[in-house]
N, C-alpha and C positions, 0 to 999 in steps of 0.2 A: 292285601289287595292293592294293586297298582292303579293309579288313575291314568287313563289313556286319553289322548287328545286326537280325535280324528281317526286316521287310518291305522291305528294300532301302534303308534310311536309314542313313547312316554313324553310328557311335556318337558321334563328336565333335559331331555336330549336336544330339543330345539333350543332351550335356554343356553345350554353349554355350547352349542354350535354358534349361536349369536354372539355370546361373550368371546369365544375363541376368534371369531372373525374380526370383532372390534379390536381385540388385543393385537392380532396379526397386522392389521392395517395401521394401527397406531404405531407399532414398532417400525414398519416400513416407512411411514411418514417421518418419524423421529430420526431414523438412519439417514434419510435423504437430507433433512434439515441439518443434521450434524455434519455431514460431509460438505454440504454447500457452505456453511458458516466456517468450517475449519479451513477450507481452501481460500475463501474470500477474505478472511481476517488475517491470514498468514502474511506477515510483513516481509518485504524484500530485504535482503541482507544489506545493512547500512554500509556505506563506504568507510574507509579508515578515518578515524577522528583526526581533525586537523589536516584534511586533504589540501593539497596545494591549490590555492585560489587561482594562480596563473594557469594551471593545467585545466581547471574547471572552465575558466574563461576561454581558453583555447578550444575546448570541446564544444562550448556553446557557439563559438564562431564557426567551427567546422560543421555543426549540425544546422546552421542557418538560423539559429534563434536570435542572433544579434548581427548587425551589419558592422562594417569595418570602423565606421565613426564611433559607434557605441563601444566597440571593443577598445579603441584607443582611449576613449573617455574613462571607461571603467578601469583599464590598466593604469592610467594616470592617477585615478582615485586610490587605487590599491597601494601606490607608493613607488611606481617606477617600473622600469624594465630590468631584466637581468644584466644588461650592459651598463646601465646607468644607475648608481645608487640614488636613494631618495633625496639626499642632501644636494646632489648636483642637478637634480631635475628642475627645481624651482629656485634659481639663484635670487638673492635679495636684490631688489631694485633700489632706486634712489629714495623712494618713499616708504620702503618696506623695512620695518624694524624687527629684528629677531631677538 
């Protein structure tokens, strides 16, 4: 003998339907979470190691991140320009001992 609940539908049918709905929506939510985290944690391709600092400085100037004064200051800190080697850039003065 089967136990019926209400209008002739077995109680276990309602239970299986409820469990199936919870599982379905759980999988949908998990899939959305997985896709969002997979795309947001993906890191951009890193540049080549040892990228040319002069090129990076030139790009920052071109993008407007730094002005011309800052560009010259940073270029001098890096050790000179391609036209002048580092040793020739800061010649020894009278009080400068090397």
